[in-house]
Every structure is written in C-alpha cells, then in structure tokens.
C-alpha positions in Angstrom: -5.9 26.1 9.9 -5.4 26.8 13.6 -5.5 23.7 15.9 -5.6 23.7 19.6 -2.5 21.5 19.5 -0.4 21.9 16.3 0.3 18.6 14.6 3.3 17.2 12.9 4.6 14.6 15.2 6.0 11.5 13.4 5.3 8.3 15.3 6.8 5.1 14.1 3.8 4.4 11.9 1.9 7.7 11.9 3.1 11.1 10.7 2.4 13.9 13.0 4.2 16.3 15.5 3.0 18.3 18.4 4.6 21.7 18.7 4.9 22.3 22.4 8.1 22.1 24.6 6.9 19.2 26.7 5.5 17.2 23.7 8.6 17.9 21.6 10.8 16.3 24.2 8.5 13.3 24.5 8.4 12.7 20.8 12.2 12.5 20.7 12.0 9.9 23.5 9.2 8.0 21.7 11.3 7.8 18.6 14.1 6.3 20.7 12.0 3.9 22.8 9.1 2.6 20.8 10.9 0.9 17.9 8.8 -1.9 16.4 10.9 -5.0 15.6 10.7 -6.6 12.2 7.6 -8.7 11.8 7.0 -10.6 8.5 3.7 -10.2 6.7 0.8 -11.9 8.4 -1.4 -13.9 6.1 -4.5 -15.9 6.7 -5.3 -19.3 5.2 -7.8 -17.6 2.9 -7.3 -14.1 1.5 -9.9 -11.4 2.5 -12.5 -11.0 -0.3 -11.6 -7.3 -0.9 -7.9 -8.1 -1.7 -6.6 -7.8 -5.2 -4.1 -10.8 -5.2 -3.1 -11.1 -8.8 -3.2 -9.1 -12.1 -6.6 -10.4 -13.2 -7.8 -10.6 -9.6 -9.3 -13.8 -8.3 -12.4 -13.4 -10.3 -10.3 -12.9 -13.4 -12.2 -9.8 -14.6 -10.2 -6.8 -13.2 -13.4 -5.9 -11.3 -13.6 -5.7 -7.5 -17.2 -6.5 -6.5 -16.4 -6.1 -2.8 -15.4 -2.4 -2.8 -17.8 -0.3 -0.8 -15.7 2.6 0.5 -14.8 4.4 -2.8 -17.9 5.5 -4.7 -18.9 7.8 -7.5 -20.0 10.4 -4.9 -16.7 10.5 -2.9 -13.9 9.4 -5.2 -13.3 13.0 -6.2 -11.8 13.4 -2.7 -9.0 10.9 -3.3 -5.7 12.1 -1.8 -2.2 10.6 -1.9 -1.9 8.4 1.1 1.7 7.3 0.8 4.6 6.9 -1.7 7.2 4.2 -1.5 10.2 4.9 -3.7 12.6 2.3 -4.9 16.2 2.6 -3.7 18.9 4.0 -5.9 19.8 1.7 -8.8 16.6 -0.3 -8.3 13.2 -0.2 -9.9 9.7 -1.6 -9.4 9.1 -3.7 -12.6 5.6 -5.0 -11.9 2.1 -3.9 -11.1 1.1 -4.2 -7.4 -1.0 -6.8 -5.8 -2.4 -6.7 -2.2 -3.2 -9.4 0.3 -3.9 -9.3 4.0 -2.7 -5.8 4.4 0.5 -6.1 2.4 1.3 -4.7 -1.0 3.7 -6.9 -3.1 5.7 -5.6 -6.1 8.5 -7.2 -8.0 11.7 -5.4 -9.1 15.2 -5.3 -10.4 18.0 -5.0 -11.0 18.2 -5.6 -7.3 16.3 -8.8 -7.9 13.8 -8.4 -5.0 10.2 -8.9 -4.3 9.1 -6.0 -2.0 6.5 -6.4 0.8 5.0 -3.0 1.7 2.7 -2.2 4.6 -0.6 -1.2 2.8 -1.5 1.2 5.6 1.8 3.2 5.9 3.7 2.5 2.7 6.7 1.3 4.8 8.7 -1.6 3.5 8.2 -4.6 5.8 10.6 -7.0 4.2 12.0 -8.0 0.8 12.7 -11.4 -0.8 16.0 -11.6 -2.5 15.9 -13.7 -5.7 18.8 -14.5 -7.9 17.4 -12.5 -10.8 14.9 -9.7 -11.4 11.2 -10.2 -10.9 9.7 -8.8 -14.2 6.1 -10.0 -14.0 3.3 -9.3 -11.5 3.3 -11.9 -8.7 0.2 -13.7 -7.3 -0.6 -14.2 -3.6 -3.0 -17.0 -2.7 -3.6 -18.6 0.7 -0.5 -17.2 2.3 1.9 -18.2 -0.6 3.5 -15.7 -3.0 4.1 -17.0 -6.5 6.7 -15.1 -8.6 8.7 -15.5 -11.7 12.3 -14.4 -12.1 14.4 -13.3 -15.1 16.3 -16.6 -15.3 13.0 -18.5 -15.9 12.3 -19.9 -12.5 8.9 -19.8 -10.8 9.1 -19.6 -7.0 6.6 -20.3 -4.2 7.4 -18.3 -1.1 5.7 -18.4 2.3 4.3 -14.9 2.8 4.7 -15.2 6.6 8.2 -16.4 6.9 9.8 -15.6 3.5 10.9 -19.2 3.2 11.1 -20.7 -0.3 8.7 -23.5 -0.5 9.6 -24.7 -4.0 10.9 -23.5 -7.3 10.2 -24.7 -10.9 12.5 -24.1 -13.9 10.6 -22.7 -16.9 13.8 -22.5 -18.9 13.3 -19.0 -20.3 12.4 -15.4 -19.3 8.9 -15.0 -17.9 6.6 -13.3 -20.5 3.3 -13.0 -18.7 1.9 -12.1 -15.3 1.1 -15.1 -13.1 -2.4 -16.6 -12.7 -3.4 -18.9 -9.9 -6.7 -20.7 -10.0 -8.1 -23.8 -8.3 -4.7 -24.9 -7.0 -2.8 -24.5 -10.2 -0.2 -21.8 -11.1 -0.2 -20.8 -14.8 3.2 -19.5 -15.8 4.4 -18.3 -19.3 7.9 -17.9 -20.5 9.7 -17.1 -23.8 8.5 -15.0 -26.7 6.4 -15.4 -29.8 9.1 -17.6 -31.5 9.5 -20.1 -28.7 7.3 -19.5 -25.7 5.7 -22.1 -23.4 2.7 -22.1 -21.1 3.1 -24.2 -17.9 0.5 -25.5 -15.5 2.2 -26.2 -12.1 0.8 -27.7 -8.9 0.5 -24.7 -6.5 1.3 -26.9 -3.5 4.2 -29.0 -4.7 5.7 -27.2 -7.8 5.2 -30.3 -9.9 4.5 -29.6 -13.6 1.1 -30.8 -14.6 1.4 -30.0 -18.3 2.9 -27.5 -20.8 1.9 -26.1 -24.2 4.1 -24.3 -26.8 2.8 -20.8 -27.3 4.1 -17.2 -27.3 2.0 -16.1 -24.3 1.8 -12.3 -23.9 -0.1 -11.7 -20.7 -1.8 -13.4 -17.8 -4.1 -16.2 -18.9 -7.7 -16.4 -17.7 -9.3 -19.6 -16.4 -13.0 -20.5 -16.3 -15.1 -23.7 -16.3 -12.1 -26.0 -16.9 -10.6 -24.0 -19.7 -7.4 -21.9 -19.8 -7.6 -18.9 -22.2 -4.1 -17.9 -23.4 -3.3 -14.7 -25.2 -0.7 -15.3 -28.0 1.4 -12.9 -30.1 2.0 -14.0 -33.7 5.1 -14.3 -35.8 5.5 -14.2 -39.6 3.7 -17.3 -40.8 2.5 -18.1 -37.3 -0.9 -17.5 -35.7 -1.4 -14.8 -33.2 -4.7 -14.8 -31.3 -6.3 -16.6 -28.4 -6.0 -20.3 -27.6 -8.3 -22.3 -25.4 -6.6 -25.2 -23.5 -8.1 -27.9 -21.3 -7.2 -26.9 -17.8 -6.6 -30.5 -16.7 -4.6 -31.9 -19.6 -3.3 -28.8 -21.6 -4.9 -30.1 -24.8 -5.9 -27.6 -27.4 -9.7 -27.0 -27.5 -9.8 -24.2 -30.1 -7.6 -21.5 -31.6 -9.0 -18.1 -32.5 -6.7 -16.6 -35.1 -6.5 -12.8 -35.5 -3.2 -12.1 -37.1 -0.4 -13.8 -39.0 2.4 -11.2 -38.9 5.0 -10.4 -36.3 3.5 -8.3 -33.5 -0.1 -9.2 -34.4 -2.3 -11.1 -31.9 -3.7 -10.6 -28.4 -1.7 -8.0 -26.5 -3.3 -8.2 -23.1 -5.2 -10.6 -20.9 -8.7 -11.9 -21.7 -11.7 -11.6 -19.3 -14.2 -14.4 -19.1 -17.7 -13.5 -18.0 -21.0 -15.5 -18.4 -19.6 -17.8 -21.1 -18.1 -15.0 -23.2 -14.3 -14.2 -23.6 -13.5 -10.5 -24.1 -10.0 -9.4 -25.3 -8.2 -6.8 -27.4 -6.0 -7.7 -30.4 -4.3 -6.4 -33.5 -5.8 -8.3 -36.5 -4.2 -9.4 -39.8 -4.7 -5.9 -41.2 -2.9 -4.3 -38.3 -6.2 -2.9 -37.0 -6.9 -2.9 -33.2 -10.2 -4.4 -32.1 -12.0 -5.5 -29.0 -13.5 -9.0 -29.4 -16.2 -10.9 -27.8 -16.2 -14.7 -28.6 -18.1 -17.7 -27.2 -16.0 -19.3 -24.5 -17.1 -22.8 -25.5 -16.5 -22.6 -29.2 -14.4 -19.6 -30.1 -17.2 -18.2 -32.3 -17.2 -14.5 -32.9 -20.1 -12.7 -31.2 -19.0 -9.1 -31.9 -15.9 -6.9 -32.6 -15.4 -3.2 -31.9 -12.9 -1.0 -33.7 -11.8 2.2 -32.0 -11.7 5.5 -33.8 -8.2 5.0 -35.2 -8.1 1.3 -35.0 -5.4 1.6 -32.3 -4.2 -1.1 -29.9 -6.3 -1.6 -26.8 -5.5 -2.8 -23.3 -6.6 -5.7 -21.2 -10.4 -5.2 -20.7 -12.2 -5.0 -17.4 -15.8 -6.3 -17.4 -18.4 -5.3 -14.8 -22.2 -5.1 -14.7 -22.7 -5.7 -18.4 -20.1 -3.2 -19.6 -16.6 -3.8 -21.1 -14.1 -1.1 -20.2 -11.0 -0.8 -22.3 -8.2 1.8 -22.8 -6.7 2.4 -26.2 -3.5 4.0 -27.5 -5.8 6.4 -29.5 -6.1 8.2 -26.2 -9.6 7.1 -25.3 -11.2 4.9 -22.7 -14.3 3.1 -24.0 -17.4 1.7 -22.3 -18.9 -1.0 -24.5 -22.1 -3.0 -24.1 -21.0 -6.5 -23.2 -24.0 -7.9 -25.1 -23.4 -6.4 -28.5 -20.3 -4.2 -28.4 -22.1 -1.0 -29.0 -20.2 2.0 -27.7 -21.9 3.5 -24.6 -19.4 6.3 -23.9 -15.8 7.3 -24.4 -13.4 9.5 -22.5 -10.4 11.3 -24.0 -7.4 11.1 -21.7 -4.2 13.1 -21.8 -2.2 10.3 -23.4 -2.2 6.7 -24.7 -3.7 4.0 -22.5 -1.6 0.9 -22.8 -2.4 -0.6 -19.4 -5.4 -2.3 -18.0 -8.2 -0.4 -16.2 -9.7 -1.5 -12.9 -13.3 -1.2 -12.0 -14.9 -1.0 -8.5 -18.2 0.2 -7.2 -19.2 2.2 -10.2 -15.8 3.8 -10.8 -13.2 3.1 -13.6 -9.5 3.7 -12.7 -7.1 4.1 -15.6 -3.8 5.8 -16.4 -2.9 7.7 -19.6 0.7 8.2 -20.8 1.7 10.9 -23.2 3.8 9.5 -26.1 6.4 12.3 -26.0 9.4 11.5 -23.7 9.6 11.3 -20.8 5.9 10.4 -21.1 4.0 12.2 -18.3 1.2 10.1 -16.8 -2.2 11.1 -15.5 -4.2 8.8 -13.3 -8.0 9.0 -13.7 -11.2 7.9 -11.9 -14.2 7.9 -14.3 -17.9 7.3 -13.8 -18.5 3.8 -15.0 -22.0 4.6 -16.2 -21.3 7.9 -18.1 -17.5 8.1 -18.6 -17.4 11.5 -16.9 -14.2 12.3 -15.1 -14.5 12.3 -11.3 -10.9 12.8 -10.3 -7.4 12.8 -11.7 -3.8 13.1 -10.5 -0.4 13.5 -12.2 1.7 10.5 -11.2 4.9 10.8 -13.4 5.8 8.7 -16.4 5.4 5.0 -17.3 2.3 4.4 -15.1 1.1 0.8 -14.8 -2.2 -0.9 -14.2 -4.0 0.2 -11.0 -5.7 -2.0 -8.5 -8.4 -1.2 -5.9 -8.7 -2.8 -2.5 -10.6 -1.9 0.7 -10.9 1.9 0.0 -7.4 2.4 -1.4 -6.1 2.6 -5.0 -2.6 1.4 -5.7 -0.4 2.1 -8.8 3.3 1.9 -9.8 5.2 4.2 -12.1 8.8 4.8 -13.2 10.1 8.3 -13.9 12.7 8.5 -16.6 14.9 11.5 -16.7 16.9 13.0 -19.6 20.0 11.3 -18.2 18.3 7.9 -18.2 18.2 7.8 -14.4 15.0 5.9 -13.5 13.1 6.4 -10.2 10.3 4.0 -9.4 7.4 4.5 -7.1 4.4 2.7 -5.6 1.6 5.1 -4.7 -1.5 4.6 -2.6 -4.5 6.9 -2.9 -7.4 7.0 -0.3 -10.1 9.2 1.0 -9.1 8.2 4.5 -10.8 8.0 7.9 -11.9 11.2 9.6 -11.1 10.9 13.3 -13.0 13.1 15.8 -11.6 13.6 19.3 -13.5 15.0 22.2 -12.6 15.5 25.9 -15.1 15.3 28.8 -14.0 16.0 32.5 -15.6 14.3 35.5 -16.4 15.8 37.8 -16.9 19.2 36.3 -16.4 21.0 39.6 -13.0 20.2 41.2 -11.1 21.0 44.4 -7.6 20.4 45.6 -6.9 16.7 46.3 -9.9 15.6 44.1 -9.5 12.8 41.5 -10.2 14.3 38.1 -11.0 11.9 35.1 -10.6 13.0 31.5 -12.5 10.9 29.0 -11.1 11.0 25.5 -13.6 9.3 23.1 -12.2 8.9 19.6 -14.9 8.5 16.9 -14.1 7.3 13.5 -16.4 9.2 11.2 -15.2 7.1 8.2 -15.6 6.2 5.5 -12.7 3.8 5.8 -11.3 1.9 8.7 -8.8 3.8 10.9 -5.6 1.7 11.5 -3.4 1.9 14.5 -4.7 5.0 16.2 -2.4 6.8 18.7 -3.7 9.1 21.4 -1.1 11.4 22.9 -1.9 13.5 26.0 -0.1 14.4 29.3 -0.6 14.6 33.0 -1.6 18.3 33.0 0.5 20.7 35.2 -1.1 21.0 38.6 -1.9 17.2 38.8 -0.3 13.9 39.3 -1.0 10.6 37.6 -3.4 8.1 39.3 -4.6 5.5 36.7 -5.9 4.9 33.2 -8.6 2.8 31.5 -9.4 2.0 27.9 -12.7 0.8 26.4 -14.1 0.4 22.9 -12.8 -1.7 20.0 -11.6 -5.3 20.4 -8.0 -5.4 21.6 -8.5 -2.1 23.4 -4.9 -1.0 23.3 -1.7 -0.3 25.2 -0.8 2.8 27.1 2.6 4.1 28.2 2.2 6.3 31.3 4.2 7.9 34.1 4.3 6.0 37.4 1.7 6.5 40.0 2.0 10.0 41.5 4.2 11.1 38.6 3.9 13.6 35.8 4.7 13.5 32.1 3.4 12.3 28.7 0.8 9.6 28.1 0.7 7.7 24.8 -2.0 5.1 24.0 -1.9 2.8 21.0 -5.1 1.3 19.7 -3.2 -1.6 18.2 -5.7 -2.5 15.5 -8.2 -1.3 13.0 -11.3 0.6 14.0 -14.3 0.5 11.7 -16.2 3.5 10.5 -18.7 4.8 13.1 -16.9 3.0 15.9 -15.4 4.6 19.0 -12.4 4.0 21.2 -12.2 5.7 24.6 -9.2 6.4 26.9 -9.9 7.6 30.4 -7.1 9.3 32.3 -7.5 9.9 36.0 -5.2 12.4 37.8 -5.1 13.9 41.3 -5.4 17.7 41.7 -2.5 19.2 43.7 -2.9 22.9 43.1 -5.0 25.1 45.4 -8.3 27.0 44.8 -8.1 29.6 42.0 -5.6 27.7 39.8 -6.4 26.5 36.3 -5.6 23.1 35.0 -5.2 22.8 31.2 -5.3 19.4 29.4 -4.3 18.8 25.8 -4.6 15.7 23.6 -4.2 14.7 19.9 -5.1 11.6 18.0 -3.9 10.3 14.6 -3.7 7.0 12.8 -1.8 5.3 10.0 -4.8 5.8 7.8 -4.9 9.1 5.9 -7.1 11.6 7.7 -8.8 14.1 5.4 -9.7 16.5 8.2 -7.2 17.0 11.0 -9.0 20.0 12.4 -11.0 17.7 14.7 -8.0 15.6 15.9 -6.9 17.8 18.8 -8.6 19.1 21.9 -7.7 21.5 24.7 -9.7 21.9 28.0 -9.1 24.3 30.9 -10.7 23.7 34.3 -10.7 26.0 37.3 -10.0 24.6 40.7 -12.6 25.7 43.3 
C-alpha cells in the first residue's frame, strides 16, 4: 500500500520507520536519546479480572468470562503480535501466565523465570533460580509462586524481584501450581513417591501434606482440593478429594491400577461437578463427570478410539476437551452427550482455553519434529474460525484482554531446541487526521496543526507515539496535548527553532477514545510559498490497518 509517509521506524517500544531524510536522521537520534531504563513489573494488590494468572485460571475452569475483545465474528483476523525467543542454550519449559501487563514463563537450563512485556514481547527482567523452573507458575496479589527442579517452592515479589520465602518440597515438581484462598498447592515427586503440599501463601509455612503421585494442577472448590493422581502397578490412579483445611482424605475415585493409568490432566469443578480425563483400568481414555461432594459417577464419555484426553475447559454448560485421537470434543456438561467434534491436524495433549464463545487449542502431529497448528474454534458448533502454524511442541494457550498467548519449542534434526512465546491479537486500529487553523495563512501568522488520534479499536492502544516536524518555512512556537488521562510527553525544538517533534501518550487508550496533539508554528516564508506538514502515529499494540496512520497536508501562504 502507498502511504503519505512510509512507515518502518523502530521506536524503543514500537516498530516503525519513516523513510524521509529528516525523519531518518531523527530516528537515529531517538534511538540514542530515548532509552528507557529498567523498570520491574508493576503489580497491583489485586490482579485485574481479565488476567490469566495460573494454569487453571483463578476460577479453576480454563475459561475466561471477562474476555470481550476477541469474539466469534472477529477472531478470524488474529495476527501475530510478537514473538519472544529464548536465548541460545535456554528454553521455555512452562505454559505462560499473565498478570498486570506482564507475561511470566519458566525455563531452563538457564534456571530463570522470565517476565515479558505483554504489549511488546520485550523481556523486562528475569529471576535467576538455582535450578530450572519446570512447571507453570502462579501470580497472585503481586507475588509470583514458582517451583524449581531441586524441589523448592519460591515466593517472589513481582515488583522488586526479591525472594519473600522458599519452601523445600524435597523432590522435583510434578504439577503446575494452584493458589486459592491464601494457600499455595504444590506437588512434587512421581507416582511411586509423590507428595501434595498446602503452603501458606504469605509465610511459606506448610499447612499440611498428603502422599500422592500428583500429575497436574489441583482444583479447589468449597473447601475441597481435587488432586489428579497417576497410578502404579498395584496402586490406585484416579482423583482424590482432600479437605482443604486439614489435608484429610474425603474420597478417592479409582480409575486404573496399572502404571500410567489414572488422571493425566487437571480437573475442573463447576456447579458441584468435577470434570476430568483419565485412562481407566482397561487402558481406555474417558472424560468423567462425578459429584464433587461424594465422588459418585454422573457420566463418562469415550472418544472414538478411546484415546487419552487433555485437561478439560468448562464454560456455559459445555465441556471442551482435546484428545490424542486428533479431535476436539464439545460435550454436554449435564449428560456427556457429544455436541460436536473437530478434527485437528494432530494429537491434542494440551488443555484448551475458552473465552467469549471461542475455543483455543493446539494440535501436534506425532511424526517428528511434530509440527503444531494453533486453532480458534466456534464454541457452539466446533467450526474452525482461524488457525496458524506455530512450530512443534505447542503448549496450552491462555487468553487475556484481547490477546492469546502460547509457548512452543522447535526441535531440529540435530536436537537443537528453540523455544518461543507468541502473542496473537487483532489489535487496535489507529486513525490519524490533521486539521490546520486558520485555513488561510500569511507570512508571520501563527499556524496550528491539530492531530487527533482516534482508536477505532477493538482493543486498547498502548503507548502511542506521534511523530511530526516543524514544517519547512516555519519555526516552532508551542505545543498542547489533550485527551486521555496522563495526556503525554512531547520532545520539541526550542522556541523559534526547527526540527522533529515526538509525542508519547504514556499509557493505554481505550477503543473509541481520542488523543490530540496541537502544534503551533510561525510562518516565515512569503506569499506564494507552500508549507507541507507530515505526521505518523503508531503504538505498541498491533495495528491491523496502518494505511490510516499517516497524514500529509500542504497549505499555501497568501
């Protein structure tokens, strides 16, 4: 497309450039001058409701009821917003979580927890642990809870990176972390010698422990902890219900007595019913619904080949589950009847995410290196709305505030692994206009250019940057900003000077909001001359339509 001002200027946080001699010189100077210092992640005392702060989310259902941006009618326009690639000899081991504008993902063998700007994909900071971080962390009330390969559970201040406390679990973490009602649930070991711990989230003091080969993040509801357990020969694999206050066993739902049988993913608890996937005593994969209070079977669903299924997501009366038979199933939460199925390009080991009528899930082909395809499906019909190839070994996606996040690790034929965190969004469409005042000008007049920036949505536009210049034939007089709270900061020439003007909005602008910069210059050229002004605006947020991000206006001097 042809733009009045070609774009590709890369700002510190935004990717764009303006191809004109004056602007090119400025952009080099900007890169040198406007270097933002390190600022740790900012966290509030309570996490925003649209955040996905732990594997099961805070509602423990892998369903985001607060998502409003991504919908059935627009998710087909998803685009890659950014990619963060792990450094050489390092990898992202966990699924992502997001809290207060920061994405957290654990890794190794560099033994770091990475904090990534959710808007730009740039790493903000990393927390260096003594050993790898193999299981998905949780972020609650400004504290990050993470497990490390040597068996320790850490609590880290998300603002300062200071370790608040650590707890020794004595073995390798085996399950993603769940935090609920001031308690951290942490599992270590394997089927032959695992342990589930309940730890005070504020102090790190152990409240209780229970011996069990936990396989995935437990769910908590109504004073009960539901723990998925993998069996061993002669031992019971299934789901156990523990008293959340004492750790005492309430009931045990047995599904398999052989090694590898039992519950393979996390349960979901909704309206007094526990939903989970398991391999039963015959080696058949099923999805179960049991009464949360008693463990009584309500229904069981077997996929076409009886294959293993993933952690289910439950939303609006439907259970969504992926299976390694290559299908995603939508089941009635009431009776387990199949409502629809969708055949993916590969096996579906990892948990789906559901938000605003859309199911997000990743398939993985079994043939090495295992190419992955990421899908968005209609939650009502199962119809494919969007898909993208994202490499091999794709994890469980999450959805937060109009953006979908997912990790994957590409494995080459030489066993060289490359890990990525990717963000997909439909973005915010910025619309820039320019209006001169007065429209008839003379030499020595003051001429004001108003640059209203309108966010057409559908998402918020973060950290907008308007770049313009004192047009040839004029000198700088003054500047004003109006619009969103915080207004912004401008870098301008001195009074009576010439050159580039860069204004930063310094915040987030909601859809359908405006931000206006008014630049006033003095006309110094005589009658008959033409003054040409140019401007461009971009933001950290993906913009699906840059054709309306730039303006050019020529005005004749009378």
